[in-house]
N, CA, C and O atoms as CSV, one atom per row, in Angstrom:
chain,resi,resn,atom,element,x,y,z
A,1,MET,N,N,-114.642,-98.741,-65.114
A,1,MET,CA,C,-115.729,-97.799,-64.974
A,1,MET,C,C,-115.206,-96.387,-64.715
A,1,MET,O,O,-115.763,-95.408,-65.211
A,2,LYS,N,N,-114.143,-96.296,-63.941
A,2,LYS,CA,C,-113.573,-94.981,-63.642
A,2,LYS,C,C,-113.035,-94.322,-64.918
A,2,LYS,O,O,-113.151,-93.109,-65.094
A,3,THR,N,N,-112.452,-95.125,-65.795
A,3,THR,CA,C,-111.923,-94.580,-67.052
A,3,THR,C,C,-113.050,-94.062,-67.934
A,3,THR,O,O,-112.901,-93.032,-68.591
A,4,VAL,N,N,-114.168,-94.766,-67.953
A,4,VAL,CA,C,-115.321,-94.330,-68.753
A,4,VAL,C,C,-115.838,-93.000,-68.224
A,4,VAL,O,O,-116.124,-92.097,-69.010
A,5,LEU,N,N,-115.962,-92.864,-66.915
A,5,LEU,CA,C,-116.418,-91.603,-66.340
A,5,LEU,C,C,-115.443,-90.465,-66.622
A,5,LEU,O,O,-115.866,-89.335,-66.866
A,6,GLU,N,N,-114.156,-90.748,-66.590
A,6,GLU,CA,C,-113.174,-89.712,-66.918
A,6,GLU,C,C,-113.308,-89.268,-68.369
A,6,GLU,O,O,-113.184,-88.081,-68.672
A,7,GLN,N,N,-113.559,-90.209,-69.260
A,7,GLN,CA,C,-113.726,-89.853,-70.663
A,7,GLN,C,C,-115.015,-89.065,-70.894
A,7,GLN,O,O,-115.038,-88.127,-71.691
A,8,LEU,N,N,-116.074,-89.442,-70.206
A,8,LEU,CA,C,-117.354,-88.745,-70.379
A,8,LEU,C,C,-117.384,-87.393,-69.688
A,8,LEU,O,O,-117.877,-86.420,-70.260
A,9,LEU,N,N,-116.869,-87.316,-68.476
A,9,LEU,CA,C,-116.997,-86.108,-67.676
A,9,LEU,C,C,-115.742,-85.255,-67.616
A,9,LEU,O,O,-115.782,-84.138,-67.100
A,10,GLY,N,N,-114.651,-85.748,-68.124
A,10,GLY,CA,C,-113.408,-84.994,-68.043
A,10,GLY,C,C,-112.812,-85.109,-66.653
A,10,GLY,O,O,-112.953,-86.141,-65.996
A,11,THR,N,N,-112.155,-84.070,-66.210
A,11,THR,CA,C,-111.477,-84.122,-64.911
A,11,THR,C,C,-112.389,-83.721,-63.753
A,11,THR,O,O,-111.989,-83.816,-62.592
A,12,THR,N,N,-113.598,-83.279,-64.054
A,12,THR,CA,C,-114.526,-82.855,-63.005
A,12,THR,C,C,-115.203,-84.067,-62.381
A,12,THR,O,O,-115.559,-85.015,-63.081
A,13,ASP,N,N,-115.379,-84.034,-61.075
A,13,ASP,CA,C,-115.989,-85.176,-60.395
A,13,ASP,C,C,-117.515,-85.196,-60.566
A,13,ASP,O,O,-118.123,-84.202,-60.961
A,14,VAL,N,N,-118.103,-86.330,-60.264
A,14,VAL,CA,C,-119.530,-86.554,-60.484
A,14,VAL,C,C,-120.391,-85.655,-59.604
A,14,VAL,O,O,-121.437,-85.185,-60.050
A,15,THR,N,N,-119.976,-85.408,-58.374
A,15,THR,CA,C,-120.784,-84.573,-57.478
A,15,THR,C,C,-120.869,-83.126,-57.970
A,15,THR,O,O,-121.903,-82.478,-57.811
A,16,THR,N,N,-119.797,-82.625,-58.558
A,16,THR,CA,C,-119.834,-81.274,-59.118
A,16,THR,C,C,-120.773,-81.219,-60.316
A,16,THR,O,O,-121.540,-80.267,-60.460
A,17,TYR,N,N,-120.718,-82.233,-61.177
A,17,TYR,CA,C,-121.659,-82.297,-62.291
A,17,TYR,C,C,-123.093,-82.356,-61.794
A,17,TYR,O,O,-123.970,-81.697,-62.353
A,18,PHE,N,N,-123.344,-83.135,-60.753
A,18,PHE,CA,C,-124.684,-83.233,-60.211
A,18,PHE,C,C,-125.167,-81.871,-59.717
A,18,PHE,O,O,-126.315,-81.495,-59.955
A,19,ALA,N,N,-124.300,-81.134,-59.033
A,19,ALA,CA,C,-124.662,-79.801,-58.543
A,19,ALA,C,C,-124.927,-78.853,-59.716
A,19,ALA,O,O,-125.885,-78.081,-59.681
A,20,TRP,N,N,-124.092,-78.905,-60.743
A,20,TRP,CA,C,-124.315,-78.059,-61.921
A,20,TRP,C,C,-125.633,-78.389,-62.599
A,20,TRP,O,O,-126.372,-77.488,-62.995
A,21,PHE,N,N,-125.933,-79.679,-62.735
A,21,PHE,CA,C,-127.185,-80.079,-63.379
A,21,PHE,C,C,-128.392,-79.685,-62.532
A,21,PHE,O,O,-129.424,-79.286,-63.072
A,22,LEU,N,N,-128.273,-79.792,-61.233
A,22,LEU,CA,C,-129.369,-79.383,-60.363
A,22,LEU,C,C,-129.641,-77.889,-60.513
A,22,LEU,O,O,-130.794,-77.473,-60.630
A,23,LEU,N,N,-128.588,-77.092,-60.510
A,23,LEU,CA,C,-128.757,-75.651,-60.679
A,23,LEU,C,C,-129.234,-75.300,-62.084
A,23,LEU,O,O,-130.046,-74.389,-62.244
A,24,ALA,N,N,-128.748,-76.003,-63.101
A,24,ALA,CA,C,-129.220,-75.769,-64.465
A,24,ALA,C,C,-130.699,-76.140,-64.586
A,24,ALA,O,O,-131.453,-75.461,-65.282
A,25,PHE,N,N,-131.116,-77.219,-63.908
A,25,PHE,CA,C,-132.524,-77.598,-63.921
A,25,PHE,C,C,-133.382,-76.540,-63.240
A,25,PHE,O,O,-134.474,-76.227,-63.713
A,26,ILE,N,N,-132.894,-75.990,-62.132
A,26,ILE,CA,C,-133.625,-74.914,-61.455
A,26,ILE,C,C,-133.768,-73.716,-62.386
A,26,ILE,O,O,-134.841,-73.120,-62.473
A,27,GLY,N,N,-132.694,-73.365,-63.078
A,27,GLY,CA,C,-132.760,-72.259,-64.031
A,27,GLY,C,C,-133.707,-72.539,-65.186
A,27,GLY,O,O,-134.478,-71.664,-65.583
A,28,ALA,N,N,-133.657,-73.755,-65.732
A,28,ALA,CA,C,-134.531,-74.113,-66.853
A,28,ALA,C,C,-135.986,-74.157,-66.405
A,28,ALA,O,O,-136.865,-73.668,-67.114
A,29,PHE,N,N,-136.249,-74.733,-65.248
A,29,PHE,CA,C,-137.620,-74.828,-64.761
A,29,PHE,C,C,-138.187,-73.444,-64.452
A,29,PHE,O,O,-139.362,-73.183,-64.711
A,30,THR,N,N,-137.358,-72.556,-63.901
A,30,THR,CA,C,-137.801,-71.186,-63.644
A,30,THR,C,C,-138.148,-70.485,-64.952
A,30,THR,O,O,-139.160,-69.790,-65.033
A,31,ALA,N,N,-137.325,-70.662,-65.966
A,31,ALA,CA,C,-137.607,-70.056,-67.271
A,31,ALA,C,C,-138.891,-70.614,-67.871
A,31,ALA,O,O,-139.653,-69.875,-68.495
A,32,ILE,N,N,-139.141,-71.911,-67.689
A,32,ILE,CA,C,-140.357,-72.519,-68.219
A,32,ILE,C,C,-141.590,-71.986,-67.496
A,32,ILE,O,O,-142.610,-71.709,-68.128
A,33,VAL,N,N,-141.501,-71.841,-66.179
A,33,VAL,CA,C,-142.641,-71.322,-65.418
A,33,VAL,C,C,-142.928,-69.878,-65.810
A,33,VAL,O,O,-144.088,-69.499,-65.973
A,34,ILE,N,N,-141.883,-69.073,-65.962
A,34,ILE,CA,C,-142.071,-67.680,-66.384
A,34,ILE,C,C,-142.674,-67.626,-67.776
A,34,ILE,O,O,-143.580,-66.834,-68.036
A,35,ARG,N,N,-142.175,-68.466,-68.670
A,35,ARG,CA,C,-142.693,-68.489,-70.038
A,35,ARG,C,C,-144.140,-68.966,-70.063
A,35,ARG,O,O,-144.932,-68.490,-70.877
A,36,ALA,N,N,-144.494,-69.894,-69.189
A,36,ALA,CA,C,-145.856,-70.442,-69.167
A,36,ALA,C,C,-146.879,-69.394,-68.730
A,36,ALA,O,O,-148.049,-69.483,-69.104
A,37,LYS,N,N,-146.458,-68.415,-67.954
A,37,LYS,CA,C,-147.394,-67.376,-67.530
A,37,LYS,C,C,-147.889,-66.531,-68.702
A,37,LYS,O,O,-148.981,-65.965,-68.646
A,38,PHE,N,N,-147.080,-66.448,-69.771
A,38,PHE,CA,C,-147.429,-65.577,-70.883
A,38,PHE,C,C,-147.698,-66.326,-72.176
A,38,PHE,O,O,-148.101,-65.715,-73.166
A,39,LYS,N,N,-147.484,-67.634,-72.191
A,39,LYS,CA,C,-147.569,-68.417,-73.414
A,39,LYS,C,C,-148.972,-68.991,-73.589
A,39,LYS,O,O,-149.538,-69.553,-72.651
A,40,TYR,N,N,-149.510,-68.853,-74.746
A,40,TYR,CA,C,-150.770,-69.495,-75.145
A,40,TYR,C,C,-151.879,-69.292,-74.128
A,40,TYR,O,O,-152.582,-70.238,-73.773
A,41,LYS,N,N,-152.036,-68.089,-73.669
A,41,LYS,CA,C,-153.038,-67.834,-72.643
A,41,LYS,C,C,-154.452,-68.119,-73.140
A,41,LYS,O,O,-155.299,-68.565,-72.366
A,42,TYR,N,N,-154.712,-67.868,-74.404
A,42,TYR,CA,C,-156.064,-68.018,-74.931
A,42,TYR,C,C,-156.213,-69.233,-75.837
A,42,TYR,O,O,-157.184,-69.327,-76.588
A,43,SER,N,N,-155.280,-70.146,-75.779
A,43,SER,CA,C,-155.357,-71.369,-76.579
A,43,SER,C,C,-156.404,-72.314,-75.988
A,43,SER,O,O,-156.630,-72.325,-74.778
A,44,ASP,N,N,-157.040,-73.110,-76.859
A,44,ASP,CA,C,-158.026,-74.085,-76.390
A,44,ASP,C,C,-157.371,-75.216,-75.614
A,44,ASP,O,O,-158.025,-75.847,-74.783
A,45,ASP,N,N,-156.078,-75.491,-75.867
A,45,ASP,CA,C,-155.377,-76.578,-75.186
A,45,ASP,C,C,-154.905,-76.206,-73.784
A,45,ASP,O,O,-154.582,-77.086,-72.987
A,46,THR,N,N,-154.862,-74.926,-73.481
A,46,THR,CA,C,-154.392,-74.475,-72.177
A,46,THR,C,C,-155.497,-74.666,-71.139
A,46,THR,O,O,-156.621,-74.208,-71.348
A,47,PRO,N,N,-155.200,-75.328,-70.037
A,47,PRO,CA,C,-156.232,-75.513,-69.014
A,47,PRO,C,C,-156.567,-74.195,-68.322
A,47,PRO,O,O,-155.738,-73.286,-68.264
A,48,TYR,N,N,-157.781,-74.101,-67.802
A,48,TYR,CA,C,-158.205,-72.874,-67.126
A,48,TYR,C,C,-157.526,-72.717,-65.769
A,48,TYR,O,O,-157.208,-71.602,-65.356
A,49,ARG,N,N,-157.306,-73.823,-65.081
A,49,ARG,CA,C,-156.637,-73.796,-63.786
A,49,ARG,C,C,-155.184,-74.225,-63.966
A,49,ARG,O,O,-154.850,-74.975,-64.883
A,50,TRP,N,N,-154.339,-73.741,-63.084
A,50,TRP,CA,C,-152.913,-74.084,-63.151
A,50,TRP,C,C,-152.737,-75.578,-62.921
A,50,TRP,O,O,-153.309,-76.145,-61.990
A,51,SER,N,N,-151.944,-76.208,-63.773
A,51,SER,CA,C,-151.718,-77.645,-63.660
A,51,SER,C,C,-150.226,-77.930,-63.847
A,51,SER,O,O,-149.663,-77.675,-64.912
A,52,TRP,N,N,-149.592,-78.466,-62.789
A,52,TRP,CA,C,-148.177,-78.810,-62.868
A,52,TRP,C,C,-147.966,-79.951,-63.851
A,52,TRP,O,O,-146.971,-79.967,-64.575
A,53,SER,N,N,-148.887,-80.904,-63.884
A,53,SER,CA,C,-148.722,-82.035,-64.800
A,53,SER,C,C,-148.797,-81.573,-66.250
A,53,SER,O,O,-148.050,-82.071,-67.093
A,54,PHE,N,N,-149.683,-80.632,-66.553
A,54,PHE,CA,C,-149.753,-80.094,-67.910
A,54,PHE,C,C,-148.467,-79.360,-68.266
A,54,PHE,O,O,-147.963,-79.484,-69.382
A,55,LEU,N,N,-147.936,-78.593,-67.311
A,55,LEU,CA,C,-146.690,-77.860,-67.551
A,55,LEU,C,C,-145.541,-78.815,-67.852
A,55,LEU,O,O,-144.759,-78.574,-68.772
A,56,LEU,N,N,-145.433,-79.895,-67.086
A,56,LEU,CA,C,-144.352,-80.857,-67.309
A,56,LEU,C,C,-144.540,-81.628,-68.613
A,56,LEU,O,O,-143.578,-81.844,-69.349
A,57,ARG,N,N,-145.774,-82.043,-68.902
A,57,ARG,CA,C,-146.017,-82.764,-70.158
A,57,ARG,C,C,-145.753,-81.873,-71.359
A,57,ARG,O,O,-145.203,-82.324,-72.364
A,58,ASP,N,N,-146.143,-80.612,-71.257
A,58,ASP,CA,C,-145.986,-79.682,-72.365
A,58,ASP,C,C,-144.522,-79.350,-72.633
A,58,ASP,O,O,-144.162,-79.026,-73.765
A,59,ASN,N,N,-143.676,-79.426,-71.612
A,59,ASN,CA,C,-142.272,-79.020,-71.751
A,59,ASN,C,C,-141.285,-80.146,-71.527
A,59,ASN,O,O,-140.097,-79.882,-71.339
A,60,LEU,N,N,-141.728,-81.383,-71.538
A,60,LEU,CA,C,-140.835,-82.513,-71.266
A,60,LEU,C,C,-139.718,-82.615,-72.307
A,60,LEU,O,O,-138.559,-82.826,-71.949
A,61,ILE,N,N,-140.048,-82.469,-73.563
A,61,ILE,CA,C,-139.028,-82.538,-74.630
A,61,ILE,C,C,-138.001,-81.423,-74.436
A,61,ILE,O,O,-136.802,-81.647,-74.600
A,62,ASN,N,N,-138.467,-80.228,-74.089
A,62,ASN,CA,C,-137.546,-79.110,-73.871
A,62,ASN,C,C,-136.588,-79.402,-72.717
A,62,ASN,O,O,-135.400,-79.088,-72.798
A,63,LEU,N,N,-137.105,-80.002,-71.648
A,63,LEU,CA,C,-136.243,-80.326,-70.510
A,63,LEU,C,C,-135.215,-81.394,-70.868
A,63,LEU,O,O,-134.069,-81.323,-70.423
A,64,ILE,N,N,-135.609,-82.376,-71.660
A,64,ILE,CA,C,-134.673,-83.432,-72.062
A,64,ILE,C,C,-133.589,-82.866,-72.975
A,64,ILE,O,O,-132.407,-83.161,-72.799
A,65,VAL,N,N,-133.992,-82.054,-73.949
A,65,VAL,CA,C,-133.007,-81.443,-74.849
A,65,VAL,C,C,-132.110,-80.484,-74.074
A,65,VAL,O,O,-130.912,-80.403,-74.346
A,66,SER,N,N,-132.676,-79.756,-73.112
A,66,SER,CA,C,-131.873,-78.863,-72.275
A,66,SER,C,C,-130.852,-79.644,-71.460
A,66,SER,O,O,-129.735,-79.171,-71.248
A,67,PHE,N,N,-131.227,-80.836,-70.999
A,67,PHE,CA,C,-130.293,-81.677,-70.259
A,67,PHE,C,C,-129.087,-82.026,-71.118
A,67,PHE,O,O,-127.948,-81.922,-70.664
A,68,PHE,N,N,-129.330,-82.439,-72.356
A,68,PHE,CA,C,-128.210,-82.820,-73.219
A,68,PHE,C,C,-127.380,-81.606,-73.640
A,68,PHE,O,O,-126.159,-81.704,-73.758
A,69,ILE,N,N,-128.025,-80.480,-73.865
A,69,ILE,CA,C,-127.278,-79.259,-74.181
A,69,ILE,C,C,-126.412,-78.865,-72.989
A,69,ILE,O,O,-125.264,-78.455,-73.158
A,70,SER,N,N,-126.965,-78.991,-71.787
A,70,SER,CA,C,-126.191,-78.677,-70.576
A,70,SER,C,C,-125.013,-79.622,-70.411
A,70,SER,O,O,-123.923,-79.199,-70.025
A,71,LEU,N,N,-125.227,-80.895,-70.699
A,71,LEU,CA,C,-124.134,-81.872,-70.610
A,71,LEU,C,C,-122.995,-81.487,-71.547
A,71,LEU,O,O,-121.829,-81.507,-71.154
A,72,ILE,N,N,-123.328,-81.142,-72.765
A,72,ILE,CA,C,-122.302,-80.726,-73.730
A,72,ILE,C,C,-121.616,-79.446,-73.258
A,72,ILE,O,O,-120.393,-79.325,-73.334
A,73,PHE,N,N,-122.406,-78.497,-72.772
A,73,PHE,CA,C,-121.843,-77.232,-72.305
A,73,PHE,C,C,-120.890,-77.442,-71.136
A,73,PHE,O,O,-119.768,-76.936,-71.150
A,74,PHE,N,N,-121.332,-78.188,-70.122
A,74,PHE,CA,C,-120.492,-78.394,-68.940
A,74,PHE,C,C,-119.246,-79.205,-69.260
A,74,PHE,O,O,-118.190,-78.985,-68.667
A,75,ARG,N,N,-119.361,-80.134,-70.186
A,75,ARG,CA,C,-118.221,-80.998,-70.510
A,75,ARG,C,C,-117.139,-80.244,-71.278
A,75,ARG,O,O,-115.950,-80.426,-71.015
A,76,PHE,N,N,-117.544,-79.398,-72.227
A,76,PHE,CA,C,-116.560,-78.813,-73.138
A,76,PHE,C,C,-116.255,-77.337,-72.884
A,76,PHE,O,O,-115.425,-76.764,-73.590
A,77,THR,N,N,-116.893,-76.710,-71.909
A,77,THR,CA,C,-116.605,-75.299,-71.629
A,77,THR,C,C,-115.163,-75.097,-71.203
A,77,THR,O,O,-114.506,-74.146,-71.627
A,78,ASN,N,N,-114.685,-75.983,-70.375
A,78,ASN,CA,C,-113.314,-75.859,-69.882
A,78,ASN,C,C,-112.300,-76.011,-71.008
A,78,ASN,O,O,-111.281,-75.319,-71.017
A,79,GLN,N,N,-112.559,-76.895,-71.948
A,79,GLN,CA,C,-111.604,-77.131,-73.030
A,79,GLN,C,C,-111.703,-76.089,-74.139
A,79,GLN,O,O,-110.682,-75.633,-74.654
A,80,VAL,N,N,-112.912,-75.713,-74.507
A,80,VAL,CA,C,-113.090,-74.820,-75.647
A,80,VAL,C,C,-112.952,-73.349,-75.253
A,80,VAL,O,O,-112.209,-72.601,-75.889
A,81,LEU,N,N,-113.664,-72.938,-74.209
A,81,LEU,CA,C,-113.660,-71.532,-73.809
A,81,LEU,C,C,-112.635,-71.206,-72.736
A,81,LEU,O,O,-112.424,-70.037,-72.413
A,82,LYS,N,N,-111.999,-72.226,-72.182
A,82,LYS,CA,C,-111.025,-72.065,-71.101
A,82,LYS,C,C,-111.650,-71.393,-69.875
A,82,LYS,O,O,-110.996,-70.622,-69.173
A,83,ILE,N,N,-112.942,-71.707,-69.631
A,83,ILE,CA,C,-113.659,-71.190,-68.471
A,83,ILE,C,C,-114.155,-72.380,-67.669
A,83,ILE,O,O,-114.783,-73.288,-68.215
A,84,GLU,N,N,-113.874,-72.374,-66.385
A,84,GLU,CA,C,-114.408,-73.425,-65.510
A,84,GLU,C,C,-115.842,-73.056,-65.152
A,84,GLU,O,O,-116.073,-71.986,-64.587
A,85,PRO,N,N,-116.812,-73.914,-65.466
A,85,PRO,CA,C,-118.205,-73.594,-65.103
A,85,PRO,C,C,-118.337,-73.436,-63.586
A,85,PRO,O,O,-117.735,-74.183,-62.815
A,86,ASN,N,N,-119.130,-72.457,-63.178
A,86,ASN,CA,C,-119.407,-72.264,-61.757
A,86,ASN,C,C,-120.912,-72.317,-61.549
A,86,ASN,O,O,-121.665,-72.555,-62.494
A,87,PHE,N,N,-121.350,-72.097,-60.324
A,87,PHE,CA,C,-122.758,-72.291,-60.008
A,87,PHE,C,C,-123.642,-71.215,-60.634
A,87,PHE,O,O,-124.744,-71.522,-61.089
A,88,LEU,N,N,-123.188,-69.970,-60.669
A,88,LEU,CA,C,-123.967,-68.910,-61.305
A,88,LEU,C,C,-124.097,-69.170,-62.804
A,88,LEU,O,O,-125.173,-69.001,-63.378
A,89,LEU,N,N,-123.017,-69.575,-63.422
A,89,LEU,CA,C,-123.047,-69.899,-64.847
A,89,LEU,C,C,-123.994,-71.068,-65.127
A,89,LEU,O,O,-124.661,-71.094,-66.161
A,90,ALA,N,N,-124.053,-72.031,-64.211
A,90,ALA,CA,C,-124.955,-73.172,-64.383
A,90,ALA,C,C,-126.415,-72.726,-64.347
A,90,ALA,O,O,-127.222,-73.186,-65.154
A,91,ILE,N,N,-126.758,-71.836,-63.420
A,91,ILE,CA,C,-128.142,-71.334,-63.345
A,91,ILE,C,C,-128.483,-70.519,-64.582
A,91,ILE,O,O,-129.554,-70.691,-65.164
A,92,LEU,N,N,-127.579,-69.630,-64.987
A,92,LEU,CA,C,-127.833,-68.814,-66.175
A,92,LEU,C,C,-127.951,-69.668,-67.428
A,92,LEU,O,O,-128.823,-69.437,-68.267
A,93,PHE,N,N,-127.076,-70.649,-67.551
A,93,PHE,CA,C,-127.147,-71.505,-68.719
A,93,PHE,C,C,-128.417,-72.353,-68.706
A,93,PHE,O,O,-129.023,-72.584,-69.753
A,94,GLY,N,N,-128.817,-72.815,-67.530
A,94,GLY,CA,C,-130.058,-73.571,-67.435
A,94,GLY,C,C,-131.259,-72.752,-67.877
A,94,GLY,O,O,-132.160,-73.268,-68.539
A,95,GLY,N,N,-131.272,-71.478,-67.512
A,95,GLY,CA,C,-132.365,-70.601,-67.911
A,95,GLY,C,C,-132.399,-70.318,-69.401
A,95,GLY,O,O,-133.471,-70.144,-69.980
A,96,THR,N,N,-131.237,-70.272,-70.020
A,96,THR,CA,C,-131.200,-69.984,-71.459
A,96,THR,C,C,-131.185,-71.247,-72.319
A,96,THR,O,O,-131.455,-71.179,-73.518
A,97,SER,N,N,-130.874,-72.386,-71.726
A,97,SER,CA,C,-130.824,-73.612,-72.536
A,97,SER,C,C,-132.203,-74.016,-73.027
A,97,SER,O,O,-132.323,-74.695,-74.047
A,98,ASN,N,N,-133.246,-73.606,-72.312
A,98,ASN,CA,C,-134.598,-73.885,-72.782
A,98,ASN,C,C,-134.859,-73.163,-74.100
A,98,ASN,O,O,-135.487,-73.721,-75.000
A,99,GLU,N,N,-134.385,-71.941,-74.215
A,99,GLU,CA,C,-134.542,-71.205,-75.471
A,99,GLU,C,C,-133.752,-71.878,-76.594
A,99,GLU,O,O,-134.218,-71.950,-77.731
A,100,LEU,N,N,-132.553,-72.370,-76.267
A,100,LEU,CA,C,-131.786,-73.117,-77.269
A,100,LEU,C,C,-132.524,-74.383,-77.692
A,100,LEU,O,O,-132.541,-74.729,-78.873
A,101,ALA,N,N,-133.126,-75.065,-76.741
A,101,ALA,CA,C,-133.889,-76.276,-77.054
A,101,ALA,C,C,-135.062,-75.943,-77.963
A,101,ALA,O,O,-135.352,-76.682,-78.904
A,102,LEU,N,N,-135.738,-74.832,-77.684
A,102,LEU,CA,C,-136.856,-74.426,-78.538
A,102,LEU,C,C,-136.386,-74.112,-79.958
A,102,LEU,O,O,-137.079,-74.421,-80.928
A,103,GLN,N,N,-135.211,-73.498,-80.077
A,103,GLN,CA,C,-134.674,-73.194,-81.404
A,103,GLN,C,C,-134.316,-74.472,-82.159
A,103,GLN,O,O,-134.563,-74.567,-83.361
A,104,PHE,N,N,-133.728,-75.471,-81.457
A,104,PHE,CA,C,-133.418,-76.744,-82.101
A,104,PHE,C,C,-134.684,-77.447,-82.563
A,104,PHE,O,O,-134.727,-77.989,-83.667
A,105,ILE,N,N,-135.716,-77.440,-81.724
A,105,ILE,CA,C,-136.969,-78.093,-82.091
A,105,ILE,C,C,-137.625,-77.376,-83.255
A,105,ILE,O,O,-138.139,-78.025,-84.167
A,106,LYS,N,N,-137.618,-76.034,-83.242
A,106,LYS,CA,C,-138.196,-75.263,-84.334
A,106,LYS,C,C,-137.436,-75.533,-85.637
A,106,LYS,O,O,-138.048,-75.674,-86.696
A,107,TYR,N,N,-136.110,-75.605,-85.557
A,107,TYR,CA,C,-135.296,-75.900,-86.740
A,107,TYR,C,C,-135.608,-77.294,-87.276
A,107,TYR,O,O,-135.694,-77.490,-88.488
A,108,ASN,N,N,-135.775,-78.252,-86.382
A,108,ASN,CA,C,-136.091,-79.616,-86.789
A,108,ASN,C,C,-137.457,-79.689,-87.462
A,108,ASN,O,O,-137.621,-80.400,-88.452
A,109,LEU,N,N,-138.435,-78.960,-86.934
A,109,LEU,CA,C,-139.756,-78.966,-87.545
A,109,LEU,C,C,-139.744,-78.293,-88.914
A,109,LEU,O,O,-140.440,-78.736,-89.827
A,110,GLU,N,N,-138.953,-77.219,-89.064
A,110,GLU,CA,C,-138.856,-76.544,-90.366
A,110,GLU,C,C,-138.131,-77.433,-91.379
A,110,GLU,O,O,-138.448,-77.400,-92.568
A,111,ALA,N,N,-137.174,-78.216,-90.923
A,111,ALA,CA,C,-136.439,-79.092,-91.829
A,111,ALA,C,C,-137.326,-80.212,-92.359
A,111,ALA,O,O,-137.071,-80.734,-93.445
A,112,ARG,N,N,-138.349,-80.587,-91.625
A,112,ARG,CA,C,-139.245,-81.645,-92.062
A,112,ARG,C,C,-140.224,-81.193,-93.127
A,112,ARG,O,O,-140.812,-82.027,-93.816
A,113,LYS,N,N,-140.412,-79.890,-93.274
A,113,LYS,CA,C,-141.382,-79.363,-94.270
A,113,LYS,C,C,-140.857,-79.491,-95.669
A,113,LYS,O,O,-141.535,-79.102,-96.620
């Protein structure tokens, strides 16, 4: 099991990855909340009152894709860019990974046409 974790996570320990993912999630969730304040304000699907469940349901795919993008970023940043991820980088990447997820989803929808 230890060998599998070393292959998946590299030389970084699990607790550091957990901290990076927590901070990336905080960054992604903050970006989603900020985006929700200005997105689809006059759409018929948008509820009149603030709803956390609607926000999570509406952005669940983005959060899942952001998780996998973050995993790839944290795993290969040290090898490809020769930069050790830190906590500030994790928050910044979490905030921007939602935009990357939206671009991947938009590209996938355009490819289906």
